[in-house]
PDB file with one MODEL, atoms N, CA, C and O in Angstrom:
MODEL        1
ATOM      1  N   MET A   1      -7.747   2.165  14.977  1.00  0.00           N
ATOM      2  CA  MET A   1      -7.399   0.769  14.627  1.00  0.00           C
ATOM      3  C   MET A   1      -7.045   0.743  13.085  1.00  0.00           C
ATOM      4  O   MET A   1      -7.756   1.337  12.274  1.00  0.00           O
ATOM      5  N   SER A   2      -5.981   0.070  12.733  1.00  0.00           N
ATOM      6  CA  SER A   2      -5.645   0.058  11.350  1.00  0.00           C
ATOM      7  C   SER A   2      -5.613  -1.516  10.989  1.00  0.00           C
ATOM      8  O   SER A   2      -5.480  -2.408  11.827  1.00  0.00           O
ATOM      9  N   GLU A   3      -5.758  -1.701   9.609  1.00  0.00           N
ATOM     10  CA  GLU A   3      -5.730  -3.168   8.954  1.00  0.00           C
ATOM     11  C   GLU A   3      -4.791  -3.077   7.838  1.00  0.00           C
ATOM     12  O   GLU A   3      -4.626  -2.076   7.142  1.00  0.00           O
ATOM     13  N   HIS A   4      -4.150  -4.264   7.712  1.00  0.00           N
ATOM     14  CA  HIS A   4      -3.061  -4.346   6.725  1.00  0.00           C
ATOM     15  C   HIS A   4      -3.318  -5.407   5.892  1.00  0.00           C
ATOM     16  O   HIS A   4      -3.987  -6.342   6.333  1.00  0.00           O
ATOM     17  N   ALA A   5      -2.845  -5.430   4.603  1.00  0.00           N
ATOM     18  CA  ALA A   5      -2.777  -6.524   3.578  1.00  0.00           C
ATOM     19  C   ALA A   5      -1.560  -6.359   2.725  1.00  0.00           C
ATOM     20  O   ALA A   5      -0.993  -5.270   2.640  1.00  0.00           O
ATOM     21  N   VAL A   6      -1.145  -7.441   2.085  1.00  0.00           N
ATOM     22  CA  VAL A   6       0.081  -7.479   1.157  1.00  0.00           C
ATOM     23  C   VAL A   6      -0.511  -7.870  -0.188  1.00  0.00           C
ATOM     24  O   VAL A   6      -1.354  -8.759  -0.307  1.00  0.00           O
ATOM     25  N   VAL A   7       0.017  -7.100  -1.266  1.00  0.00           N
ATOM     26  CA  VAL A   7      -0.241  -7.444  -2.629  1.00  0.00           C
ATOM     27  C   VAL A   7       1.030  -7.641  -3.342  1.00  0.00           C
ATOM     28  O   VAL A   7       1.889  -6.764  -3.252  1.00  0.00           O
ATOM     29  N   ASP A   8       1.235  -8.665  -4.017  1.00  0.00           N
ATOM     30  CA  ASP A   8       2.410  -8.872  -4.947  1.00  0.00           C
ATOM     31  C   ASP A   8       1.958  -8.534  -6.280  1.00  0.00           C
ATOM     32  O   ASP A   8       0.960  -9.052  -6.779  1.00  0.00           O
ATOM     33  N   GLU A   9       2.771  -7.561  -6.941  1.00  0.00           N
ATOM     34  CA  GLU A   9       2.397  -7.239  -8.405  1.00  0.00           C
ATOM     35  C   GLU A   9       3.657  -6.683  -9.091  1.00  0.00           C
ATOM     36  O   GLU A   9       4.300  -5.734  -8.642  1.00  0.00           O
ATOM     37  N   ASN A  10       3.965  -7.380 -10.263  1.00  0.00           N
ATOM     38  CA  ASN A  10       4.950  -6.856 -11.204  1.00  0.00           C
ATOM     39  C   ASN A  10       6.131  -6.680 -10.432  1.00  0.00           C
ATOM     40  O   ASN A  10       6.671  -5.589 -10.619  1.00  0.00           O
ATOM     41  N   GLY A  11       6.732  -7.498  -9.555  1.00  0.00           N
ATOM     42  CA  GLY A  11       7.973  -7.402  -8.937  1.00  0.00           C
ATOM     43  C   GLY A  11       8.032  -6.498  -7.625  1.00  0.00           C
ATOM     44  O   GLY A  11       9.046  -6.190  -7.000  1.00  0.00           O
ATOM     45  N   TYR A  12       6.772  -6.159  -7.364  1.00  0.00           N
ATOM     46  CA  TYR A  12       6.759  -5.348  -6.039  1.00  0.00           C
ATOM     47  C   TYR A  12       5.956  -5.955  -5.003  1.00  0.00           C
ATOM     48  O   TYR A  12       4.937  -6.576  -5.307  1.00  0.00           O
ATOM     49  N   ARG A  13       6.347  -5.822  -3.753  1.00  0.00           N
ATOM     50  CA  ARG A  13       5.409  -5.973  -2.550  1.00  0.00           C
ATOM     51  C   ARG A  13       4.615  -4.754  -2.077  1.00  0.00           C
ATOM     52  O   ARG A  13       5.295  -3.861  -1.572  1.00  0.00           O
ATOM     53  N   CYS A  14       3.578  -4.605  -2.136  1.00  0.00           N
ATOM     54  CA  CYS A  14       2.729  -3.482  -1.726  1.00  0.00           C
ATOM     55  C   CYS A  14       2.104  -3.754  -0.476  1.00  0.00           C
ATOM     56  O   CYS A  14       1.282  -4.668  -0.402  1.00  0.00           O
ATOM     57  N   PHE A  15       2.409  -3.051   0.533  1.00  0.00           N
ATOM     58  CA  PHE A  15       1.863  -3.106   1.757  1.00  0.00           C
ATOM     59  C   PHE A  15       0.699  -2.158   2.086  1.00  0.00           C
ATOM     60  O   PHE A  15       0.974  -1.006   2.421  1.00  0.00           O
ATOM     61  N   CYS A  16      -0.532  -2.543   2.018  1.00  0.00           N
ATOM     62  CA  CYS A  16      -1.765  -1.711   2.093  1.00  0.00           C
ATOM     63  C   CYS A  16      -2.131  -1.598   3.556  1.00  0.00           C
ATOM     64  O   CYS A  16      -1.976  -2.509   4.369  1.00  0.00           O
ATOM     65  N   GLU A  17      -2.620  -0.428   3.817  1.00  0.00           N
ATOM     66  CA  GLU A  17      -3.018  -0.160   5.149  1.00  0.00           C
ATOM     67  C   GLU A  17      -4.413   0.811   5.008  1.00  0.00           C
ATOM     68  O   GLU A  17      -4.529   1.773   4.249  1.00  0.00           O
ATOM     69  N   ALA A  18      -5.291   0.363   5.817  1.00  0.00           N
ATOM     70  CA  ALA A  18      -6.700   1.239   6.104  1.00  0.00           C
ATOM     71  C   ALA A  18      -6.661   1.555   7.491  1.00  0.00           C
ATOM     72  O   ALA A  18      -6.377   0.685   8.315  1.00  0.00           O
ATOM     73  N   TYR A  19      -6.942   2.820   7.846  1.00  0.00           N
ATOM     74  CA  TYR A  19      -6.954   3.135   9.260  1.00  0.00           C
ATOM     75  C   TYR A  19      -8.098   4.327   9.356  1.00  0.00           C
ATOM     76  O   TYR A  19      -8.425   5.087   8.444  1.00  0.00           O
ATOM     77  N   GLU A  20      -8.563   4.291  10.560  1.00  0.00           N
ATOM     78  CA  GLU A  20      -9.637   5.262  10.841  1.00  0.00           C
ATOM     79  C   GLU A  20      -9.200   6.481  11.495  1.00  0.00           C
ATOM     80  O   GLU A  20      -8.506   6.452  12.512  1.00  0.00           O
ATOM     81  N   GLU A  21      -9.611   7.618  10.904  1.00  0.00           N
ATOM     82  CA  GLU A  21      -9.049   8.896  11.382  1.00  0.00           C
ATOM     83  C   GLU A  21      -9.920  10.091  10.886  1.00  0.00           C
ATOM     84  O   GLU A  21      -9.813  10.334   9.684  1.00  0.00           O
ATOM     85  N   PRO A  22     -10.623  10.745  11.490  1.00  0.00           N
ATOM     86  CA  PRO A  22     -11.268  10.558  12.905  1.00  0.00           C
ATOM     87  C   PRO A  22     -12.305   9.513  12.820  1.00  0.00           C
ATOM     88  O   PRO A  22     -12.583   9.000  11.736  1.00  0.00           O
ATOM     89  N   PRO A  23     -12.922   9.158  13.981  1.00  0.00           N
ATOM     90  CA  PRO A  23     -14.042   8.134  14.031  1.00  0.00           C
ATOM     91  C   PRO A  23     -14.917   8.326  12.736  1.00  0.00           C
ATOM     92  O   PRO A  23     -15.323   9.423  12.353  1.00  0.00           O
ATOM     93  N   GLY A  24     -15.136   7.235  12.168  1.00  0.00           N
ATOM     94  CA  GLY A  24     -15.977   7.233  11.051  1.00  0.00           C
ATOM     95  C   GLY A  24     -15.587   7.547   9.633  1.00  0.00           C
ATOM     96  O   GLY A  24     -16.282   7.294   8.648  1.00  0.00           O
ATOM     97  N   VAL A  25     -14.254   8.198   9.626  1.00  0.00           N
ATOM     98  CA  VAL A  25     -13.570   8.485   8.299  1.00  0.00           C
ATOM     99  C   VAL A  25     -12.376   7.489   8.300  1.00  0.00           C
ATOM    100  O   VAL A  25     -11.550   7.375   9.206  1.00  0.00           O
ATOM    101  N   TRP A  26     -12.417   6.795   7.152  1.00  0.00           N
ATOM    102  CA  TRP A  26     -11.208   5.860   6.704  1.00  0.00           C
ATOM    103  C   TRP A  26     -10.346   6.312   5.630  1.00  0.00           C
ATOM    104  O   TRP A  26     -10.834   6.815   4.618  1.00  0.00           O
ATOM    105  N   ARG A  27      -9.168   6.176   5.773  1.00  0.00           N
ATOM    106  CA  ARG A  27      -7.944   6.463   4.910  1.00  0.00           C
ATOM    107  C   ARG A  27      -7.311   5.329   4.592  1.00  0.00           C
ATOM    108  O   ARG A  27      -7.418   4.296   5.254  1.00  0.00           O
ATOM    109  N   ALA A  28      -6.521   5.469   3.423  1.00  0.00           N
ATOM    110  CA  ALA A  28      -5.611   4.494   2.926  1.00  0.00           C
ATOM    111  C   ALA A  28      -4.422   4.850   2.658  1.00  0.00           C
ATOM    112  O   ALA A  28      -4.202   6.046   2.464  1.00  0.00           O
ATOM    113  N   LEU A  29      -3.399   3.921   2.584  1.00  0.00           N
ATOM    114  CA  LEU A  29      -1.973   4.129   2.118  1.00  0.00           C
ATOM    115  C   LEU A  29      -1.431   2.835   1.676  1.00  0.00           C
ATOM    116  O   LEU A  29      -1.812   1.738   2.086  1.00  0.00           O
ATOM    117  N   VAL A  30      -0.484   3.057   0.783  1.00  0.00           N
ATOM    118  CA  VAL A  30       0.351   1.836   0.215  1.00  0.00           C
ATOM    119  C   VAL A  30       1.800   2.229   0.259  1.00  0.00           C
ATOM    120  O   VAL A  30       2.245   3.312  -0.121  1.00  0.00           O
ATOM    121  N   ARG A  31       2.570   1.113   0.824  1.00  0.00           N
ATOM    122  CA  ARG A  31       4.062   1.291   0.843  1.00  0.00           C
ATOM    123  C   ARG A  31       4.488   0.273  -0.276  1.00  0.00           C
ATOM    124  O   ARG A  31       4.118  -0.902  -0.271  1.00  0.00           O
ATOM    125  N   PHE A  32       5.293   0.823  -1.225  1.00  0.00           N
ATOM    126  CA  PHE A  32       5.724  -0.103  -2.198  1.00  0.00           C
ATOM    127  C   PHE A  32       7.256  -0.566  -1.928  1.00  0.00           C
ATOM    128  O   PHE A  32       8.078   0.306  -1.646  1.00  0.00           O
ATOM    129  N   GLU A  33       7.582  -1.685  -1.994  1.00  0.00           N
ATOM    130  CA  GLU A  33       9.046  -2.184  -2.102  1.00  0.00           C
ATOM    131  C   GLU A  33       9.316  -3.197  -3.168  1.00  0.00           C
ATOM    132  O   GLU A  33       8.406  -3.947  -3.522  1.00  0.00           O
ATOM    133  N   ARG A  34      10.397  -3.264  -3.654  1.00  0.00           N
ATOM    134  CA  ARG A  34      10.772  -4.073  -4.696  1.00  0.00           C
ATOM    135  C   ARG A  34      11.098  -5.538  -4.064  1.00  0.00           C
ATOM    136  O   ARG A  34      11.767  -5.752  -3.053  1.00  0.00           O
ATOM    137  N   LYS A  35      10.547  -6.369  -4.794  1.00  0.00           N
ATOM    138  CA  LYS A  35      10.710  -7.952  -4.218  1.00  0.00           C
ATOM    139  C   LYS A  35      12.265  -8.304  -4.125  1.00  0.00           C
ATOM    140  O   LYS A  35      12.740  -8.931  -3.178  1.00  0.00           O
ATOM    141  N   ARG A  36      12.940  -7.873  -5.115  1.00  0.00           N
ATOM    142  CA  ARG A  36      14.310  -8.139  -5.329  1.00  0.00           C
ATOM    143  C   ARG A  36      15.214  -7.573  -3.974  1.00  0.00           C
ATOM    144  O   ARG A  36      16.201  -8.147  -3.513  1.00  0.00           O
ATOM    145  N   ASP A  37      14.676  -6.433  -3.517  1.00  0.00           N
ATOM    146  CA  ASP A  37      15.396  -5.947  -2.336  1.00  0.00           C
ATOM    147  C   ASP A  37      15.090  -6.766  -1.153  1.00  0.00           C
ATOM    148  O   ASP A  37      15.657  -6.405  -0.122  1.00  0.00           O
ATOM    149  N   HIS A  38      14.326  -7.774  -1.079  1.00  0.00           N
ATOM    150  CA  HIS A  38      14.090  -8.604   0.041  1.00  0.00           C
ATOM    151  C   HIS A  38      14.842  -9.785   0.119  1.00  0.00           C
ATOM    152  O   HIS A  38      14.398 -10.783   0.686  1.00  0.00           O
ATOM    153  N   ALA A  39      16.215  -9.736  -0.536  1.00  0.00           N
ATOM    154  CA  ALA A  39      17.192 -10.814  -0.664  1.00  0.00           C
ATOM    155  C   ALA A  39      17.772 -11.199   0.722  1.00  0.00           C
ATOM    156  O   ALA A  39      17.711 -10.395   1.652  1.00  0.00           O
ATOM    157  N   ALA A  40      18.235 -12.208   0.841  1.00  0.00           N
ATOM    158  CA  ALA A  40      18.880 -12.653   2.130  1.00  0.00           C
ATOM    159  C   ALA A  40      20.091 -11.730   2.499  1.00  0.00           C
ATOM    160  O   ALA A  40      20.848 -11.340   1.610  1.00  0.00           O
ATOM    161  N   MET A  41      20.251 -11.424   3.648  1.00  0.00           N
ATOM    162  CA  MET A  41      21.301 -10.503   4.190  1.00  0.00           C
ATOM    163  C   MET A  41      21.088  -8.959   3.814  1.00  0.00           C
ATOM    164  O   MET A  41      21.972  -8.117   3.971  1.00  0.00           O
ATOM    165  N   GLN A  42      19.946  -8.713   3.351  1.00  0.00           N
ATOM    166  CA  GLN A  42      19.761  -7.220   2.886  1.00  0.00           C
ATOM    167  C   GLN A  42      19.150  -6.574   4.330  1.00  0.00           C
ATOM    168  O   GLN A  42      18.156  -6.954   4.948  1.00  0.00           O
ATOM    169  N   THR A  43      19.928  -5.650   4.603  1.00  0.00           N
ATOM    170  CA  THR A  43      19.556  -4.901   5.952  1.00  0.00           C
ATOM    171  C   THR A  43      18.731  -3.572   5.625  1.00  0.00           C
ATOM    172  O   THR A  43      18.012  -3.080   6.496  1.00  0.00           O
ATOM    173  N   HIS A  44      18.835  -3.044   4.460  1.00  0.00           N
ATOM    174  CA  HIS A  44      18.145  -1.729   4.292  1.00  0.00           C
ATOM    175  C   HIS A  44      17.205  -2.062   2.954  1.00  0.00           C
ATOM    176  O   HIS A  44      17.740  -2.369   1.889  1.00  0.00           O
ATOM    177  N   ILE A  45      15.921  -1.985   3.084  1.00  0.00           N
ATOM    178  CA  ILE A  45      14.968  -2.137   1.942  1.00  0.00           C
ATOM    179  C   ILE A  45      14.339  -0.791   1.761  1.00  0.00           C
ATOM    180  O   ILE A  45      13.596  -0.275   2.596  1.00  0.00           O
ATOM    181  N   PRO A  46      14.716  -0.203   0.510  1.00  0.00           N
ATOM    182  CA  PRO A  46      14.096   1.002   0.311  1.00  0.00           C
ATOM    183  C   PRO A  46      12.595   0.842  -0.077  1.00  0.00           C
ATOM    184  O   PRO A  46      12.214  -0.206  -0.599  1.00  0.00           O
ATOM    185  N   GLY A  47      11.797   1.806   0.157  1.00  0.00           N
ATOM    186  CA  GLY A  47      10.390   1.945  -0.108  1.00  0.00           C
ATOM    187  C   GLY A  47       9.745   3.283  -0.264  1.00  0.00           C
ATOM    188  O   GLY A  47      10.288   4.296   0.176  1.00  0.00           O
ATOM    189  N   MET A  48       8.652   3.302  -0.852  1.00  0.00           N
ATOM    190  CA  MET A  48       8.121   4.600  -1.156  1.00  0.00           C
ATOM    191  C   MET A  48       6.564   4.417  -0.768  1.00  0.00           C
ATOM    192  O   MET A  48       5.882   3.537  -1.294  1.00  0.00           O
ATOM    193  N   THR A  49       6.077   5.280   0.154  1.00  0.00           N
ATOM    194  CA  THR A  49       4.656   5.333   0.575  1.00  0.00           C
ATOM    195  C   THR A  49       3.871   6.236  -0.133  1.00  0.00           C
ATOM    196  O   THR A  49       4.297   7.382  -0.273  1.00  0.00           O
ATOM    197  N   HIS A  50       2.638   5.871  -0.675  1.00  0.00           N
ATOM    198  CA  HIS A  50       1.691   6.840  -1.142  1.00  0.00           C
ATOM    199  C   HIS A  50       0.548   6.780  -0.365  1.00  0.00           C
ATOM    200  O   HIS A  50       0.093   5.722   0.070  1.00  0.00           O
ATOM    201  N   LYS A  51       0.021   7.972  -0.156  1.00  0.00           N
ATOM    202  CA  LYS A  51      -1.127   8.258   0.758  1.00  0.00           C
ATOM    203  C   LYS A  51      -2.285   8.521  -0.324  1.00  0.00           C
ATOM    204  O   LYS A  51      -2.114   9.354  -1.214  1.00  0.00           O
ATOM    205  N   ILE A  52      -3.437   7.801  -0.215  1.00  0.00           N
ATOM    206  CA  ILE A  52      -4.521   8.000  -1.036  1.00  0.00           C
ATOM    207  C   ILE A  52      -5.272   9.190  -0.336  1.00  0.00           C
ATOM    208  O   ILE A  52      -5.568   9.170   0.858  1.00  0.00           O
ATOM    209  N   ASP A  53      -5.562  10.260  -1.219  1.00  0.00           N
ATOM    210  CA  ASP A  53      -6.093  11.432  -0.732  1.00  0.00           C
ATOM    211  C   ASP A  53      -7.564  11.277  -0.503  1.00  0.00           C
ATOM    212  O   ASP A  53      -8.066  12.073   0.290  1.00  0.00           O
ATOM    213  N   GLU A  54      -8.330  10.395  -1.060  1.00  0.00           N
ATOM    214  CA  GLU A  54      -9.770  10.254  -0.864  1.00  0.00           C
ATOM    215  C   GLU A  54     -10.014   9.677   0.521  1.00  0.00           C
ATOM    216  O   GLU A  54      -9.193   8.929   1.051  1.00  0.00           O
ATOM    217  N   THR A  55     -11.126  10.025   1.082  1.00  0.00           N
ATOM    218  CA  THR A  55     -11.677   9.388   2.396  1.00  0.00           C
ATOM    219  C   THR A  55     -12.745   8.445   2.102  1.00  0.00           C
ATOM    220  O   THR A  55     -13.361   8.537   1.040  1.00  0.00           O
ATOM    221  N   PHE A  56     -13.003   7.574   2.933  1.00  0.00           N
ATOM    222  CA  PHE A  56     -13.964   6.425   2.690  1.00  0.00           C
ATOM    223  C   PHE A  56     -14.841   6.332   4.084  1.00  0.00           C
ATOM    224  O   PHE A  56     -14.511   6.796   5.176  1.00  0.00           O
ATOM    225  N   ALA A  57     -15.972   5.652   3.779  1.00  0.00           N
ATOM    226  CA  ALA A  57     -16.919   5.482   4.851  1.00  0.00           C
ATOM    227  C   ALA A  57     -16.777   4.272   5.636  1.00  0.00           C
ATOM    228  O   ALA A  57     -17.203   4.190   6.788  1.00  0.00           O
ATOM    229  N   THR A  58     -16.148   3.278   4.993  1.00  0.00           N
ATOM    230  CA  THR A  58     -15.908   2.090   5.690  1.00  0.00           C
ATOM    231  C   THR A  58     -14.502   1.531   5.570  1.00  0.00           C
ATOM    232  O   THR A  58     -13.754   1.903   4.666  1.00  0.00           O
ATOM    233  N   HIS A  59     -14.120   0.579   6.543  1.00  0.00           N
ATOM    234  CA  HIS A  59     -12.794  -0.086   6.255  1.00  0.00           C
ATOM    235  C   HIS A  59     -12.729  -0.858   4.954  1.00  0.00           C
ATOM    236  O   HIS A  59     -11.725  -0.820   4.242  1.00  0.00           O
ATOM    237  N   HIS A  60     -13.772  -1.536   4.661  1.00  0.00           N
ATOM    238  CA  HIS A  60     -13.793  -2.466   3.475  1.00  0.00           C
ATOM    239  C   HIS A  60     -13.430  -1.504   2.245  1.00  0.00           C
ATOM    240  O   HIS A  60     -12.544  -1.822   1.451  1.00  0.00           O
ATOM    241  N   GLU A  61     -14.127  -0.363   2.131  1.00  0.00           N
ATOM    242  CA  GLU A  61     -13.874   0.475   1.038  1.00  0.00           C
ATOM    243  C   GLU A  61     -12.382   0.986   0.955  1.00  0.00           C
ATOM    244  O   GLU A  61     -11.725   0.985  -0.087  1.00  0.00           O
ATOM    245  N   ALA A  62     -11.959   1.393   2.107  1.00  0.00           N
ATOM    246  CA  ALA A  62     -10.591   1.813   2.155  1.00  0.00           C
ATOM    247  C   ALA A  62      -9.531   0.835   1.745  1.00  0.00           C
ATOM    248  O   ALA A  62      -8.665   1.125   0.920  1.00  0.00           O
ATOM    249  N   MET A  63      -9.622  -0.390   2.369  1.00  0.00           N
ATOM    250  CA  MET A  63      -8.774  -1.315   1.960  1.00  0.00           C
ATOM    251  C   MET A  63      -9.045  -1.850   0.439  1.00  0.00           C
ATOM    252  O   MET A  63      -8.078  -2.338  -0.145  1.00  0.00           O
ATOM    253  N   GLY A  64     -10.132  -1.798  -0.145  1.00  0.00           N
ATOM    254  CA  GLY A  64     -10.398  -2.200  -1.396  1.00  0.00           C
ATOM    255  C   GLY A  64      -9.699  -1.140  -2.381  1.00  0.00           C
ATOM    256  O   GLY A  64      -9.116  -1.466  -3.415  1.00  0.00           O
ATOM    257  N   ALA A  65      -9.834   0.101  -1.938  1.00  0.00           N
ATOM    258  CA  ALA A  65      -9.084   1.345  -2.783  1.00  0.00           C
ATOM    259  C   ALA A  65      -7.602   1.050  -2.590  1.00  0.00           C
ATOM    260  O   ALA A  65      -6.825   1.064  -3.545  1.00  0.00           O
ATOM    261  N   ALA A  66      -7.244   0.800  -1.428  1.00  0.00           N
ATOM    262  CA  ALA A  66      -5.625   0.518  -1.264  1.00  0.00           C
ATOM    263  C   ALA A  66      -5.092  -0.448  -2.194  1.00  0.00           C
ATOM    264  O   ALA A  66      -4.102  -0.234  -2.894  1.00  0.00           O
ATOM    265  N   LYS A  67      -5.845  -1.640  -2.188  1.00  0.00           N
ATOM    266  CA  LYS A  67      -5.352  -2.769  -3.002  1.00  0.00           C
ATOM    267  C   LYS A  67      -5.539  -2.571  -4.487  1.00  0.00           C
ATOM    268  O   LYS A  67      -4.747  -3.155  -5.226  1.00  0.00           O
ATOM    269  N   ALA A  68      -6.442  -1.856  -4.993  1.00  0.00           N
ATOM    270  CA  ALA A  68      -6.757  -1.439  -6.354  1.00  0.00           C
ATOM    271  C   ALA A  68      -5.541  -0.494  -6.852  1.00  0.00           C
ATOM    272  O   ALA A  68      -4.891  -0.700  -7.877  1.00  0.00           O
ATOM    273  N   TYR A  69      -5.365   0.485  -6.028  1.00  0.00           N
ATOM    274  CA  TYR A  69      -4.404   1.418  -6.076  1.00  0.00           C
ATOM    275  C   TYR A  69      -2.928   0.841  -6.248  1.00  0.00           C
ATOM    276  O   TYR A  69      -2.152   1.300  -7.086  1.00  0.00           O
ATOM    277  N   ALA A  70      -2.628  -0.130  -5.447  1.00  0.00           N
ATOM    278  CA  ALA A  70      -1.328  -0.899  -5.280  1.00  0.00           C
ATOM    279  C   ALA A  70      -1.287  -1.671  -6.701  1.00  0.00           C
ATOM    280  O   ALA A  70      -0.291  -1.521  -7.410  1.00  0.00           O
ATOM    281  N   ARG A  71      -2.197  -2.375  -7.066  1.00  0.00           N
ATOM    282  CA  ARG A  71      -2.134  -3.309  -8.311  1.00  0.00           C
ATOM    283  C   ARG A  71      -1.780  -2.293  -9.444  1.00  0.00           C
ATOM    284  O   ARG A  71      -0.796  -2.498 -10.155  1.00  0.00           O
ATOM    285  N   TYR A  72      -2.649  -1.101  -9.632  1.00  0.00           N
ATOM    286  CA  TYR A  72      -2.529  -0.320 -10.765  1.00  0.00           C
ATOM    287  C   TYR A  72      -1.064   0.282 -10.787  1.00  0.00           C
ATOM    288  O   TYR A  72      -0.351   0.119 -11.777  1.00  0.00           O
ATOM    289  N   LYS A  73      -0.674   0.911  -9.782  1.00  0.00           N
ATOM    290  CA  LYS A  73       0.550   1.644  -9.713  1.00  0.00           C
ATOM    291  C   LYS A  73       1.716   0.751 -10.003  1.00  0.00           C
ATOM    292  O   LYS A  73       2.673   1.108 -10.690  1.00  0.00           O
ATOM    293  N   ALA A  74       1.579  -0.544  -9.395  1.00  0.00           N
ATOM    294  CA  ALA A  74       2.807  -1.435  -9.666  1.00  0.00           C
ATOM    295  C   ALA A  74       2.802  -2.069 -11.028  1.00  0.00           C
ATOM    296  O   ALA A  74       3.842  -2.488 -11.538  1.00  0.00           O
ATOM    297  N   SER A  75       1.635  -2.138 -11.615  1.00  0.00           N
ATOM    298  CA  SER A  75       1.669  -2.798 -12.915  1.00  0.00           C
ATOM    299  C   SER A  75       2.032  -1.750 -13.842  1.00  0.00           C
ATOM    300  O   SER A  75       2.524  -2.131 -14.904  1.00  0.00           O
ATOM    301  N   GLN A  76       1.887  -0.474 -13.656  1.00  0.00           N
ATOM    302  CA  GLN A  76       2.279   0.744 -14.436  1.00  0.00           C
ATOM    303  C   GLN A  76       3.798   1.007 -14.207  1.00  0.00           C
ATOM    304  O   GLN A  76       4.444   1.650 -15.034  1.00  0.00           O
ATOM    305  N   ASP A  77       4.363   0.496 -13.060  1.00  0.00           N
ATOM    306  CA  ASP A  77       5.780   0.821 -12.661  1.00  0.00           C
ATOM    307  C   ASP A  77       5.705   2.225 -12.202  1.00  0.00           C
ATOM    308  O   ASP A  77       6.680   2.930 -12.461  1.00  0.00           O
ATOM    309  N   GLU A  78       4.728   2.738 -11.574  1.00  0.00           N
ATOM    310  CA  GLU A  78       4.627   4.191 -11.272  1.00  0.00           C
ATOM    311  C   GLU A  78       4.611   4.190  -9.689  1.00  0.00           C
ATOM    312  O   GLU A  78       3.700   4.698  -9.036  1.00  0.00           O
ATOM    313  N   THR A  79       5.723   3.561  -9.138  1.00  0.00           N
ATOM    314  CA  THR A  79       5.861   3.503  -7.591  1.00  0.00           C
ATOM    315  C   THR A  79       6.579   4.661  -6.983  1.00  0.00           C
ATOM    316  O   THR A  79       6.300   5.122  -5.876  1.00  0.00           O
ATOM    317  N   GLY A  80       7.636   5.160  -7.868  1.00  0.00           N
ATOM    318  CA  GLY A  80       8.426   6.230  -7.291  1.00  0.00           C
ATOM    319  C   GLY A  80       9.814   5.511  -6.936  1.00  0.00           C
ATOM    320  O   GLY A  80      10.772   6.171  -6.535  1.00  0.00           O
ATOM    321  N   LEU A  81       9.860   4.314  -7.082  1.00  0.00           N
ATOM    322  CA  LEU A  81      11.201   3.512  -6.771  1.00  0.00           C
ATOM    323  C   LEU A  81      12.037   3.522  -7.894  1.00  0.00           C
ATOM    324  O   LEU A  81      13.128   2.953  -7.857  1.00  0.00           O
TER     325      LEU A  81
ENDMDL
END
């Protein structure tokens, strides 16, 4: 089962995900998209996904790490876009 959250930071939409793999081990990733690319009539929205290498014991820890990572990388404009 996975859980999702969205963070808006520095002109980016950051889609955070925490998922369990294998049971009892949680991982996290963040997909970055520019807010300006979400304009009306836009059919292709470029994005960049970052997988966090660290593993976590709980969903809460994984999601917290994903949100913190998203805010930091977006604030530093280090998203790869």
